[in-house]
C-alpha positions as CSV (number, residue, x, y, z in Angstrom):
1,M,5.8,6.9,27.2
2,N,2.7,4.8,26.7
3,Y,1.2,4.0,23.3
4,K,-1.2,6.9,23.4
5,Q,1.6,9.3,24.2
6,A,3.8,7.8,21.5
7,L,1.1,8.4,18.9
8,E,0.6,12.0,20.1
9,Y,4.3,12.5,19.7
10,L,4.2,11.1,16.2
11,D,1.3,13.3,15.3
12,S,3.4,16.4,16.2
13,F,5.3,15.9,12.9
14,I,4.3,16.7,9.4
15,D,2.4,14.0,7.7
16,Y,2.5,14.3,3.9
17,E,-0.3,11.7,3.6
18,K,-2.7,14.2,5.1
19,I,-1.7,17.4,3.2
20,I,-2.0,18.3,-0.5
21,D,0.2,21.2,-1.3
22,Y,3.9,21.0,-0.5
23,P,7.0,21.3,-2.7
24,Y,8.0,17.7,-3.4
25,N,11.7,18.2,-4.2
26,A,12.2,20.8,-1.5
27,S,10.4,18.9,1.2
28,L,11.6,15.4,0.7
29,N,15.3,14.3,0.7
30,L,17.2,11.3,1.8
31,R,19.7,13.2,4.0
32,R,17.4,13.1,7.0
33,M,16.8,9.4,6.6
34,E,20.5,8.7,6.1
35,R,21.3,10.7,9.3
36,L,18.6,8.8,11.3
37,C,20.0,5.5,10.1
38,E,23.6,6.6,11.1
39,F,22.4,7.4,14.6
40,F,21.5,3.7,15.0
41,D,24.5,2.1,13.1
42,N,22.4,1.6,9.9
43,P,19.9,-1.1,11.0
44,Q,18.7,-1.4,7.4
45,E,22.0,-3.1,6.6
46,T,21.4,-6.0,9.1
47,F,18.8,-7.8,7.0
48,K,18.2,-8.6,3.3
49,S,15.4,-6.7,1.6
50,I,13.0,-6.6,-1.3
51,H,11.9,-3.1,-2.4
52,I,8.6,-2.5,-4.2
53,A,7.6,0.6,-6.2
54,G,4.7,1.3,-8.5
55,T,1.3,3.0,-8.7
56,K,-1.0,0.1,-7.8
57,G,-0.7,-3.4,-6.4
58,K,2.3,-2.8,-4.2
59,G,0.6,-3.9,-1.0
60,S,-0.9,-7.1,-2.6
61,V,2.5,-8.1,-4.1
62,A,4.3,-7.4,-0.8
63,A,1.7,-9.4,1.2
64,A,2.0,-12.4,-1.2
65,I,5.8,-12.4,-1.2
66,S,5.9,-12.2,2.6
67,S,3.4,-15.0,3.0
68,I,5.3,-17.3,0.7
69,L,8.7,-16.6,2.3
70,K,7.2,-17.1,5.8
71,E,5.8,-20.5,4.8
72,N,9.3,-21.4,3.5
73,G,10.6,-21.0,7.0
74,L,12.0,-17.5,6.9
75,K,11.3,-14.7,9.5
76,V,9.9,-11.9,7.3
77,G,9.5,-8.2,8.1
78,L,6.8,-6.4,6.1
79,Y,6.6,-2.6,5.9
80,T,3.6,-1.1,4.1
81,S,1.5,2.1,3.9
82,P,-0.9,3.6,4.5
83,H,-2.7,1.9,7.3
84,L,-6.5,1.3,7.4
85,I,-7.2,1.4,11.2
86,S,-3.9,1.5,13.2
87,P,-0.4,2.6,12.4
88,R,0.7,-0.7,13.8
89,E,-0.5,-2.4,10.6
90,R,2.5,-0.8,8.8
91,I,5.2,-2.8,10.7
92,R,4.8,-6.6,10.9
93,V,7.1,-9.6,11.5
94,M,5.9,-13.0,10.4
95,S,7.4,-16.4,11.2
96,K,6.0,-19.9,11.4
97,S,7.7,-20.2,14.9
98,L,6.1,-17.0,16.3
99,Q,2.9,-17.2,18.3
100,P,0.3,-14.4,18.0
101,I,0.8,-11.6,20.5
102,A,-2.0,-11.7,23.0
103,H,-1.3,-8.7,25.2
104,N,-2.2,-5.8,22.9
105,S,-5.0,-3.7,24.3
106,Q,-6.3,-3.0,20.8
107,P,-7.6,-6.2,19.0
108,D,-6.5,-7.0,15.5
109,L,-9.6,-6.1,13.5
110,L,-8.1,-6.9,10.1
111,G,-6.8,-10.5,10.5
112,L,-3.2,-9.3,10.0
113,E,-0.5,-11.4,11.4
114,G,2.5,-10.1,13.4
115,M,1.8,-6.4,13.8
116,I,4.1,-4.6,16.2
117,S,2.5,-4.4,19.6
118,E,1.4,-1.2,21.2
119,E,4.0,-1.7,23.9
120,E,6.8,-2.3,21.4
121,A,5.7,0.7,19.2
122,A,5.8,3.0,22.2
123,S,9.2,1.6,23.3
124,F,10.8,2.1,19.9
125,I,9.3,5.6,19.5
126,E,10.9,6.5,22.8
127,K,14.2,5.1,21.7
128,V,14.4,7.2,18.5
129,K,13.1,10.4,20.1
130,P,16.6,11.8,21.0
131,A,17.8,11.3,17.4
132,V,14.6,12.7,16.0
133,E,14.8,15.8,18.2
134,E,18.4,16.4,17.1
135,I,17.4,16.3,13.5
136,R,14.3,18.4,14.3
137,Q,16.7,21.2,15.5
138,N,18.9,21.0,12.4
139,K,17.2,23.4,10.0
140,D,19.7,22.5,7.2
141,L,18.1,19.0,7.0
142,G,14.6,20.3,6.6
143,E,11.4,19.2,8.4
144,I,11.4,15.6,9.5
145,S,8.1,13.7,8.8
146,F,5.9,11.1,10.4
147,F,6.8,8.6,7.5
148,E,10.5,9.0,8.1
149,I,10.2,8.3,11.8
150,Y,8.0,5.3,11.2
151,T,10.4,4.0,8.6
152,I,13.4,4.1,11.0
153,L,11.1,2.4,13.5
154,S,10.5,-0.5,11.1
155,F,14.3,-0.8,10.4
156,L,15.1,-0.9,14.1
157,Y,12.2,-3.4,14.8
158,F,13.3,-5.7,12.0
159,A,16.9,-5.6,13.2
160,R,15.8,-6.3,16.8
161,K,13.7,-9.2,15.7
162,N,16.5,-10.6,13.5
163,V,14.4,-10.9,10.4
164,D,15.9,-12.9,7.6
165,I,14.5,-10.6,4.9
166,A,12.2,-7.5,4.8
167,V,9.7,-6.7,2.1
168,L,9.4,-2.9,1.9
169,E,6.8,-0.9,0.0
170,T,7.6,2.7,-1.0
171,G,5.2,5.3,0.2
172,M,5.2,7.6,-2.9
173,G,7.6,7.7,-5.8
174,G,10.8,6.0,-5.0
175,R,13.9,8.3,-5.5
176,L,13.2,10.5,-2.5
177,D,11.1,8.0,-0.5
178,A,12.3,7.3,3.1
179,T,12.6,3.6,2.4
180,N,15.2,4.3,-0.4
181,V,18.2,3.9,1.9
182,V,18.0,0.1,1.6
183,R,20.1,-1.9,-0.8
184,P,17.6,-4.6,-1.9
185,L,18.3,-8.0,-3.4
186,V,15.3,-7.3,-5.8
187,A,13.7,-4.1,-6.9
188,V,10.1,-4.7,-7.9
189,F,7.8,-2.6,-10.2
190,T,4.1,-3.0,-10.1
191,P,2.0,-1.3,-12.8
192,I,2.9,2.4,-13.2
193,S,0.1,4.8,-14.1
194,L,-0.8,8.5,-13.6
195,D,-1.1,9.4,-10.0
196,H,0.5,12.1,-7.8
197,T,1.2,14.0,-11.0
198,D,1.5,17.3,-9.0
199,K,4.5,15.8,-7.2
200,L,6.0,13.2,-9.5
201,G,5.4,14.9,-12.8
202,P,2.7,15.1,-15.4
203,H,3.8,12.2,-17.7
204,L,4.2,8.5,-17.2
205,T,7.9,8.8,-18.0
206,D,8.3,11.4,-15.3
207,I,6.7,9.1,-12.8
208,A,8.7,6.1,-14.0
209,R,12.0,8.0,-13.4
210,E,11.0,8.8,-9.8
211,K,10.1,5.2,-9.2
212,A,13.2,3.8,-11.0
213,G,15.2,5.6,-8.3
214,I,15.0,2.5,-6.1
215,I,17.3,0.5,-8.4
216,K,20.6,-0.1,-6.8
217,Q,23.9,-1.3,-8.1
218,G,23.7,-5.0,-9.1
219,C,20.3,-5.8,-7.7
220,S,17.8,-7.9,-9.6
221,V,14.9,-5.9,-11.1
222,V,11.5,-7.4,-11.8
223,S,8.7,-5.5,-13.6
224,L,5.3,-6.2,-15.0
225,T,4.8,-5.2,-18.6
226,Q,4.4,-1.4,-18.4
227,P,2.9,1.3,-20.7
228,E,4.9,2.7,-23.6
229,G,8.0,4.5,-22.5
230,V,8.0,3.3,-18.9
231,T,9.8,0.1,-19.5
232,E,12.5,2.0,-21.4
233,I,13.0,4.2,-18.4
234,I,13.4,1.3,-16.0
235,K,15.7,-0.6,-18.4
236,H,17.9,2.5,-18.8
237,A,18.2,2.7,-15.0
238,C,19.1,-1.0,-14.9
239,S,21.8,-0.4,-17.5
240,Q,23.3,2.4,-15.4
241,K,23.3,0.3,-12.3
242,R,24.3,-2.9,-14.0
243,A,21.2,-4.5,-12.6
244,P,19.7,-7.5,-14.4
245,F,16.3,-6.7,-15.7
246,H,13.4,-9.2,-15.9
247,Q,10.0,-8.4,-17.3
248,V,7.0,-10.5,-16.5
249,N,5.1,-10.6,-19.8
250,G,3.1,-13.8,-20.2
251,Q,4.2,-16.3,-17.5
252,T,1.0,-17.7,-16.2
253,Y,2.1,-20.0,-13.4
254,D,-1.0,-22.0,-14.0
255,E,-0.3,-24.5,-11.2
256,Y,-0.8,-21.7,-8.7
257,A,-3.5,-19.6,-10.4
258,G,-6.4,-21.0,-8.4
259,L,-4.7,-20.8,-5.0
260,F,-4.4,-17.0,-4.5
261,S,-6.6,-16.0,-1.7
262,L,-7.1,-12.4,-2.9
263,S,-10.1,-11.7,-5.0
264,G,-10.3,-9.5,-8.2
265,R,-9.1,-10.0,-11.7
266,Y,-6.4,-7.4,-11.3
267,Q,-4.8,-9.6,-8.6
268,R,-3.8,-12.2,-11.2
269,Q,-0.9,-9.9,-12.5
270,N,0.1,-9.3,-8.8
271,L,0.3,-13.1,-8.3
272,V,2.5,-13.5,-11.4
273,L,4.8,-10.6,-10.3
274,A,5.1,-12.0,-6.8
275,L,6.0,-15.5,-8.1
276,E,8.6,-14.0,-10.4
277,V,10.2,-12.2,-7.5
278,I,10.3,-15.5,-5.6
279,K,12.0,-17.1,-8.6
280,R,14.7,-14.4,-8.7
281,L,15.6,-15.0,-5.1
282,E,17.4,-18.2,-6.2
283,R,20.2,-16.0,-7.4
284,Y,20.8,-15.2,-3.7
285,N,20.5,-18.9,-2.5
286,I,17.0,-18.4,-1.2
287,K,15.2,-21.4,-2.7
288,V,11.5,-21.6,-2.1
289,S,9.6,-24.9,-2.5
290,S,6.5,-25.4,-4.5
291,D,4.6,-26.4,-1.3
292,S,5.7,-23.2,0.4
293,I,4.3,-21.2,-2.5
294,K,1.0,-23.0,-2.4
295,R,0.6,-22.6,1.3
296,G,1.7,-19.0,1.2
297,L,-0.7,-18.0,-1.5
298,K,-3.7,-19.6,0.3
299,K,-2.9,-17.6,3.4
300,V,-2.4,-14.1,2.0
301,V,-4.4,-11.5,3.8
302,W,-4.6,-8.0,2.4
303,P,-7.8,-6.1,3.6
304,G,-9.5,-3.4,1.6
305,R,-8.9,-4.8,-1.8
306,M,-12.0,-6.6,-3.3
307,Q,-12.9,-7.4,0.3
308,V,-16.4,-8.9,0.7
309,I,-17.7,-7.9,4.2
310,E,-21.4,-8.7,3.7
311,K,-23.2,-11.0,1.3
312,S,-26.8,-10.0,1.2
313,P,-26.6,-7.6,-0.4
314,L,-23.0,-8.0,-1.4
315,L,-20.9,-5.2,0.2
316,I,-17.4,-5.0,-1.3
317,L,-14.5,-2.7,-0.2
318,D,-11.8,-1.7,-2.6
319,G,-9.2,1.1,-2.2
320,A,-9.0,2.0,-5.9
321,Q,-7.9,5.6,-6.0
322,N,-6.9,6.4,-9.6
323,R,-8.3,5.8,-13.1
324,A,-6.2,2.7,-13.8
325,S,-7.2,1.1,-10.5
326,A,-10.8,2.0,-11.0
327,G,-10.7,0.4,-14.5
328,A,-9.3,-2.8,-13.1
329,L,-11.9,-2.8,-10.4
330,R,-14.7,-2.4,-12.9
331,E,-13.4,-5.5,-14.8
332,S,-13.3,-7.5,-11.5
333,L,-16.9,-6.8,-10.9
334,K,-17.7,-9.0,-13.8
335,D,-16.8,-12.0,-11.5
336,F,-19.9,-11.2,-9.4
337,S,-23.6,-11.8,-10.1
338,F,-25.8,-8.9,-9.0
339,D,-28.9,-6.9,-10.1
340,N,-27.8,-3.3,-9.5
341,L,-24.6,-1.6,-8.6
342,I,-24.9,0.9,-5.7
343,L,-21.7,3.0,-5.5
344,L,-20.4,4.6,-2.3
345,L,-17.7,7.0,-3.4
346,G,-15.2,9.2,-1.6
347,V,-12.0,10.5,-3.2
348,S,-8.9,12.4,-2.0
349,A,-8.5,15.9,-3.4
350,N,-5.3,15.2,-5.4
351,K,-6.8,12.3,-7.3
352,N,-8.2,12.0,-10.8
353,I,-11.9,12.3,-9.8
354,E,-13.1,12.4,-13.4
355,G,-11.1,9.3,-14.3
356,I,-12.4,7.3,-11.4
357,A,-16.0,8.5,-12.0
358,G,-15.8,7.7,-15.7
359,E,-14.7,4.1,-15.0
360,L,-17.3,3.3,-12.3
361,C,-20.3,5.6,-12.3
362,P,-21.9,4.8,-15.7
363,Q,-23.0,1.3,-14.6
364,A,-24.2,2.5,-11.1
365,R,-27.9,2.7,-10.4
366,Q,-27.1,5.2,-7.6
367,V,-23.9,6.9,-6.4
368,V,-23.7,7.9,-2.8
369,L,-21.0,10.6,-2.2
370,T,-19.2,11.1,1.0
371,K,-15.9,12.2,2.5
372,A,-13.4,10.4,4.8
373,D,-12.4,12.1,8.0
374,N,-9.1,13.3,6.4
375,P,-7.9,16.8,5.5
376,R,-7.3,15.6,1.9
377,A,-10.8,14.4,1.3
378,T,-12.8,16.0,-1.5
379,E,-16.1,17.6,-0.6
380,P,-19.1,15.6,-1.8
381,E,-20.4,18.7,-3.7
382,V,-17.1,18.8,-5.7
383,L,-17.3,15.0,-6.4
384,E,-20.9,15.4,-7.7
385,L,-19.8,17.8,-10.4
386,E,-17.9,15.0,-12.1
387,V,-20.1,12.1,-11.1
388,K,-23.2,13.8,-12.7
389,K,-21.6,13.5,-16.1
390,Y,-22.0,9.7,-15.8
391,C,-24.9,9.1,-13.3
392,Q,-27.7,11.5,-12.5
393,N,-28.9,9.6,-9.4
394,T,-26.6,10.9,-6.7
395,V,-27.0,11.4,-2.9
396,L,-24.7,13.6,-0.9
397,T,-23.8,12.6,2.7
398,R,-21.5,14.2,5.3
399,S,-20.0,11.1,6.9
400,I,-19.2,7.5,6.3
401,K,-21.8,6.4,8.8
402,E,-24.5,8.4,7.0
403,A,-23.4,7.1,3.6
404,L,-23.5,3.4,4.8
405,A,-27.0,3.9,6.2
406,E,-28.1,5.4,2.8
407,V,-26.7,2.6,0.6
408,R,-28.0,-0.1,2.9
409,Q,-31.5,1.5,2.8
410,V,-31.7,1.6,-1.0
411,A,-30.0,-1.7,-1.9
412,S,-32.0,-4.9,-2.3
413,K,-30.6,-8.3,-1.3
414,D,-29.5,-9.0,-4.9
415,D,-27.6,-5.7,-5.4
416,L,-23.9,-5.0,-5.0
417,I,-22.7,-2.2,-2.8
418,L,-19.2,-1.0,-3.8
419,V,-17.3,1.2,-1.4
420,T,-14.3,2.7,-3.2
421,G,-12.2,5.8,-4.1
422,S,-9.9,6.0,-1.1
423,L,-8.1,3.7,1.4
424,Y,-8.9,6.2,4.1
425,L,-12.6,5.7,3.3
426,I,-12.1,1.9,3.5
427,G,-10.4,2.2,6.9
428,E,-13.3,4.1,8.3
429,V,-15.8,1.6,7.0
430,L,-13.8,-1.3,8.6
431,K,-13.7,0.6,11.9
432,L,-17.5,1.1,11.9
433,D,-18.0,-2.5,10.8
434,S,-16.0,-3.8,13.8
435,K,-18.2,-2.0,16.4
């Protein structure tokens, strides 16, 4: 099959990133993923791994760790989600010795290094198809998903490429996530806050238990300082698994503070967490030089997070999609000088719309509401009910293209246009910007 046919085949499977209502515990299980891995002699066991869970910052931390390890001479696999433009973004292999692949028919619009090529993606999808179809026919295993298929693709690709280590980001939660068949050297926890409460539970401690499910026997565990009760959940899981626990609670790594290429105040804690993970790798005889850290931090690319794509007026993209992320984004705006804030907002239906609006809308001169081309997107009229509590000047639009035209028309050259609320929204803006 060619790449287009391969994507059509993938799209024939349920994609939980595009639907809202499904029974979490009944729909997700690791038996399907374990069976898939067994079909291919457990490719996830052929490379070392770092496993990252949390509510926000997972991608930034994963990108930083990968960049540093690559600069230290390792061949690094990186598996992240969701994608902004192409599913190929999710599977990347980075090495100082690898040359950029030039034969892809779709150009890299994001500046991301080492994405799986269209030809390779099609080849690997064809390779897994017999196993996928066998599982598809086994009703006892439940319905196989897009994410599970893409996860086995990443394992097979990393194994084929002989990566030294893979950095893996959980999709949602941790305990039942398809990535949770790996046995990592280090389990990493970025900030945990309220999100996906309809699936993971209504309380922070519920969510923490789901995410702590990635902790394996004897692995090292590194976590940022967490809200009350969350750290205790993680430490309890560490105690059960005899996994040494390390909490990042004040290390500043001052010598590296000015080198991180990612903008935003909230990225500072992601920097500290990434560096602490690098430090813990010494336990496994992976020693990283200070020069590698410096080079790696300067070269980190992670689109859609405090990404400035235009300068007059400033146009910034950020995928903040819950209250905690929106609050961190609001603080980061203090690093910019501007007259008025023009907000372009689109939010998925299962998110805390009131929380996001409460953090960002009070300081906006105008809020332009829209929806991404995604089944989970909230209708602008529904968004407006919450936004009007904080900003009366709202405009409803039916598409990203219409919304961008509106904000560009009303913004002066000294204003700041902020596009936020959903990574799906950000992806559509980047697609339009590339045309």
